[in-house]
LUMMIFI-66296 format. One line per 2 residues: for each residue y, x, z of C-alpha. Coordinates in Angstrom, 1 decimal, padded with zeros to 4 digits. Each point is the difference from the previous one (the first is absolute). Layout:
N
Y/X/Z | ... .
% end
This chain:
327
000.0/000.0/000.0 | 003.5/001.3/-000.9 .
003.6/-001.3/000.1 | 002.9/001.6/-001.8 .
003.7/-000.3/-000.5 | 002.7/002.0/-001.9 .
003.7/000.2/000.6 | 003.2/001.8/-001.0 .
002.9/000.9/002.2 | 003.2/001.9/-000.6 .
001.3/002.7/002.3 | 003.4/-000.3/001.6 .
002.9/002.1/001.2 | 001.7/-000.7/003.4 .
003.7/-000.5/-000.3 | 000.3/-000.5/003.7 .
-002.6/002.4/001.5 | -003.1/-000.6/002.1 .
-000.1/003.1/002.3 | -002.1/-000.1/003.1 .
-002.9/-002.1/001.3 | 000.0/-002.0/003.3 .
-003.8/-000.5/-000.3 | -002.1/002.5/-001.9 .
-003.2/-002.1/-000.1 | 001.6/-003.1/-001.5 .
002.8/001.9/-001.8 | 002.8/-002.0/001.6 .
003.4/001.6/-000.9 | 002.9/000.8/002.2 .
002.4/-001.8/-002.3 | 000.2/-002.4/-002.9 .
000.2/001.6/-003.5 | 001.0/-001.2/-003.4 .
-001.4/001.2/-003.4 | 000.0/-000.6/-003.7 .
-003.2/-000.1/-002.2 | -000.4/002.3/-002.9 .
-001.3/-001.2/-003.4 | -001.3/003.4/-001.2 .
-002.1/001.0/003.0 | -003.0/-002.1/001.0 .
-003.7/000.1/001.0 | -002.9/-002.1/-001.3 .
-003.0/-000.3/002.3 | -003.3/-001.7/-000.3 .
-002.2/-000.5/003.1 | -003.6/-001.0/-000.1 .
-001.9/-001.0/003.2 | -003.8/000.2/-000.2 .
-003.0/-000.2/002.3 | -001.3/003.1/-001.9 .
002.8/002.3/001.3 | -000.7/002.0/003.1 .
003.6/001.2/000.4 | 003.5/-000.4/-001.6 .
000.6/002.1/-003.1 | 003.4/000.8/-001.6 .
000.3/000.9/-003.7 | 003.6/001.1/-000.7 .
001.1/000.5/-003.6 | -003.6/000.3/-001.1 .
-001.0/002.6/002.7 | -002.0/-000.8/003.1 .
001.9/001.0/003.2 | -002.1/001.8/002.7 .
-000.7/-001.7/003.3 | 002.5/002.1/002.0 .
002.8/-001.2/-002.3 | -001.0/-003.6/000.2 .
000.2/-000.2/003.8 | 003.3/-001.9/-000.1 .
-001.3/-002.4/-002.6 | -003.1/-000.6/002.0 .
002.1/-000.9/003.0 | 001.9/-002.5/-002.1 .
-003.2/-001.5/-001.3 | -001.2/-000.5/003.6 .
003.1/-002.1/000.5 | -000.9/-002.1/-003.0 .
-003.6/-000.4/001.1 | 001.1/-001.1/003.4 .
002.3/-002.6/-001.6 | -002.7/-001.2/-002.4 .
-002.7/000.1/002.7 | -002.3/002.0/-002.3 .
-001.8/003.2/000.1 | 000.0/000.7/-003.7 .
001.0/003.4/-001.3 | 002.0/000.4/-003.2 .
000.6/002.1/-003.1 | 003.7/000.5/-000.5 .
001.1/001.0/-003.5 | 003.7/000.8/-000.1 .
002.3/001.3/-002.7 | 003.5/001.2/000.8 .
002.5/-000.4/-002.9 | 002.5/002.3/001.6 .
001.3/003.1/-002.0 | -001.6/003.0/001.6 .
003.4/001.7/000.3 | 001.8/-002.9/001.5 .
-000.6/001.3/003.5 | -000.4/-003.6/001.0 .
-002.6/-001.1/002.6 | -002.2/-002.7/-001.3 .
-001.3/-001.2/003.3 | 002.3/-003.1/-000.1 .
-001.4/-001.3/-003.3 | -003.5/001.2/000.8 .
-000.5/-001.9/003.2 | 001.8/-003.1/-001.2 .
-002.3/-000.1/-003.0 | -003.0/000.7/002.1 .
000.9/-002.8/002.5 | 000.5/-002.5/-002.8 .
-003.3/001.0/-001.7 | -001.9/-000.4/003.3 .
001.7/-003.4/000.5 | -001.2/-001.1/-003.4 .
-003.5/001.5/000.3 | -000.7/-001.5/003.5 .
001.8/-003.3/-000.6 | 002.2/000.6/003.1 .
002.7/-002.4/-001.2 | 002.8/002.0/001.5 .
003.6/-001.1/-000.5 | 002.5/002.6/-001.3 .
001.3/000.5/003.5 | -003.5/000.7/001.4 .
-000.8/002.2/-003.0 | 003.0/002.1/000.8 .
-001.2/000.2/003.6 | -003.4/001.2/-001.2 .
001.4/002.5/-002.4 | 002.2/001.4/002.8 .
-003.2/001.1/001.8 | -000.7/002.5/-002.8 .
003.6/001.2/-000.5 | 003.2/-001.3/001.5 .
001.9/-000.1/-003.3 | -003.0/-001.8/-001.7 .
001.2/-003.1/001.9 | 003.1/000.0/-002.3 .
-002.0/000.6/-003.2 | -001.6/-003.5/000.3 .
003.3/-001.3/-001.5 | 002.3/001.0/-002.9 .
003.7/000.5/-000.1 | 001.9/000.5/003.3 .
-002.3/-000.3/003.0 | 000.7/000.1/003.8 .
-002.7/001.1/002.4 | 000.6/-001.7/003.4 .
-001.0/002.4/002.7 | -001.2/-002.8/002.2 .
-001.5/000.4/003.5 | -003.7/000.2/-000.8 .
-002.6/-000.4/-002.7 | 000.8/-003.7/-000.6 .
003.7/000.4/-000.3 | 000.4/003.2/-002.0 .
000.0/-000.9/-003.7 | 002.1/000.1/-003.2 .
001.7/-002.7/-002.1 | 002.2/000.0/-003.1 .
003.8/000.1/000.1 | 001.5/-002.4/-002.5 .
002.1/001.8/-002.6 | 000.5/-002.5/-002.7 .
-001.7/002.3/-002.5 | 002.5/002.8/000.6 .
-003.0/002.4/-000.1 | -000.1/-000.4/-003.8 .
003.4/001.9/-000.2 | -001.1/002.9/002.2 .
-002.1/003.2/-000.4 | -001.0/003.0/002.0 .
000.0/003.6/-001.2 | -002.2/002.6/001.7 .
001.1/003.6/000.2 | -003.3/001.9/000.6 .
000.8/003.1/002.0 | -003.4/000.8/001.3 .
-003.3/-001.8/-000.2 | -002.0/002.3/002.2 .
-001.3/-000.8/003.5 | 002.6/-000.2/002.7 .
-000.1/002.4/002.9 | 000.7/-003.0/002.3 .
-001.8/-003.2/-000.9 | 001.8/-003.3/000.1 .
-002.1/-001.1/002.9 | 000.6/003.2/002.0 .
003.7/-000.1/-000.8 | 000.3/-003.6/001.2 .
-001.7/000.8/003.3 | 001.9/003.1/000.6 .
003.4/-001.6/-000.6 | -000.8/-003.1/002.0 .
-001.2/002.0/003.0 | 002.5/002.9/000.0 .
003.1/-000.6/-002.2 | 003.3/-000.2/001.7 .
001.3/-002.0/-002.9 | -002.8/-002.5/-000.3 .
001.5/-002.7/002.2 | 003.2/000.1/-002.0 .
-002.1/-000.6/-003.1 | -001.6/-003.1/001.6 .
003.3/-001.3/001.2 | 001.3/-000.3/-003.6 .
-003.1/-001.2/-001.9 | 000.5/-003.7/000.7 .
003.6/000.2/-001.1 | -001.1/001.9/-003.2 .
-002.6/-002.7/-000.8 | 002.6/-002.8/000.4 .
002.5/001.8/-002.1 | -002.5/000.7/-002.8 .
-001.1/-003.7/000.0 | 003.7/-001.0/-000.2 .
000.5/002.4/-003.0 | -003.2/-001.4/-001.7 .
001.2/-003.6/000.4 | 003.4/000.8/-001.5 .
-001.4/002.5/-002.6 | 002.4/002.6/001.4 .
-001.5/003.3/-001.4 | 002.6/002.3/001.6 .
-000.5/-001.4/003.5 | -003.8/000.0/-000.4 .
000.1/003.7/-001.1 | 002.4/001.1/002.7 .
-002.3/-001.5/002.7 | -003.3/001.3/-001.3 .
001.5/003.5/-000.5 | 001.3/000.2/003.5 .
-003.3/-001.4/001.4 | -002.1/002.6/-001.8 .
002.2/002.9/001.2 | -000.1/-001.3/003.5 .
-003.8/-000.1/-000.1 | -000.1/003.6/-001.1 .
002.5/000.9/002.7 | -002.5/-001.1/002.7 .
-002.3/002.8/-001.2 | 002.6/002.6/000.7 .
000.2/-001.3/003.6 | -003.7/000.3/000.6 .
-001.6/002.7/002.1 | -000.7/002.2/-001.9 .
002.5/-001.1/-002.7 | -001.3/-000.3/-003.6 .
001.2/-001.2/-003.4 | -001.6/-001.4/-003.1 .
003.0/000.8/-002.1 | 000.4/003.2/-002.1 .
003.0/001.4/-001.9 | -001.0/-001.9/-003.2 .
000.1/-003.2/002.0 | 003.6/000.6/000.8 .
000.7/000.9/-003.6 | -001.3/-003.4/-001.1 .
002.2/-001.7/002.6 | 003.0/001.9/-001.3 .
-000.7/-001.2/-003.5 | -000.1/-003.6/001.3 .
003.4/000.5/001.5 | 001.2/001.5/-003.3 .
-001.4/-003.0/-002.0 | 002.0/-002.3/002.2 .
003.2/002.0/-000.7 | -000.8/-000.3/-003.7 .
-000.3/-003.8/000.3 | -003.7/-000.4/000.1 .
-000.8/-001.6/003.4 | -003.3/001.1/001.5 .
-001.2/000.8/003.5 | -002.8/002.2/001.4 .
-002.7/-000.4/002.6 | -002.8/002.3/001.2 .
-003.3/-000.6/001.7 | -002.0/002.5/002.0 .
000.2/002.7/-002.6 | 002.5/002.0/-002.2 .
000.0/-002.4/-003.0 | 003.1/-002.1/-000.6 .
-000.1/-003.6/-001.2 | 003.1/-001.4/-001.6 .
000.8/-003.7/-000.2 | 002.0/-000.9/-003.1 .
001.0/-003.0/-002.1 | -002.0/000.2/-003.3 .
003.2/000.0/-002.0 | 000.9/003.4/001.5 .
-003.5/001.5/000.2 | 000.2/002.1/-003.2 .
003.3/001.5/001.0 | -001.4/001.0/003.4 .
-003.1/001.5/-001.5 | 002.2/001.9/-002.5 .
001.8/001.6/003.0 | -003.2/000.8/001.8 .
-001.4/001.7/-003.1 | 002.7/002.7/000.2 .
-001.6/001.2/003.2 | -003.6/-001.1/000.0 .
-002.9/000.2/-002.5 | -001.0/-003.1/-001.9 .
-003.3/-000.2/001.8 | 001.8/-000.2/003.3 .
001.8/-003.2/-000.9 | -001.9/-003.3/000.0 .
001.4/-003.5/-000.2 | -001.5/-003.3/001.0 .
001.3/-003.5/-000.3 | -000.2/-002.4/003.0 .
-002.8/-002.6/-000.1 | 000.0/-003.5/001.4 .
-003.8/-000.1/-000.2 | -001.9/000.1/003.2 .
-003.6/000.8/000.5 | -002.2/-001.9/-002.5 .
-003.7/-000.6/-000.6 | -001.4/001.4/-003.2 .
-002.9/-001.9/-001.6 .
% end
């Protein structure tokens, strides 16, 4: 006996950052966050549960992943089994449609697609809200990848109240794009998980970060409702810099940013002076993401090409498509 399901989910970039967990086991964040979904980067995952399987197996981009590397996935599948009240193991076949050089973690789209595929295969009948709660157990940002467009992840107080939901934008997403400046796609010396823990526990600046996140969320939602690109950009830029500042206050201090990161930021400021509005944000790494209106995207890319190689510049449109089942 076997049961299968297949789903596609897009990855997302946080405009208002998720930085720090209150609960490691359930991945409950310290603060709300808000993201936008990317059309170009996505994951497709098929999951097949069968009485013939003795353990979970993961095949990623056509290659089977060894048991050590699948430990995190196994833990997530245990959550699924508990929810479904089954002891069936599964074959997970996943393909990441993320440019290798993008330096973009695919865990958000991966766990969102896996959660949706499991929901389909096991007939769990989860609502979108509960699907985002399940995806969160694999990766916090996966909670947001259940939906397209602008998405807010409510921190909540516990497993039941920490979930994501769309932010109405009256199709404004169709007018926006994101440009990636790939500085370095190598492994980070400080992982996102380790960086979050260290700053939450030791940074002298961390409370200041928390004290301003709710205000940032409210201002971004106001900007979205009025389609005020300048205000949106100013808030997300300040929020991203403030998050990175918490790392400098950690003990010991650390930084994900490198000289090329600051060069990309300088070019963004230059583009604004030239009349091409755009705004940057950075996650736990050196790569710079630039939010821009589509009508100015080519001009911004033209400026970036003066300082970075063609292969370092990748553009994606914003998608309003959430996670979907593939027949």
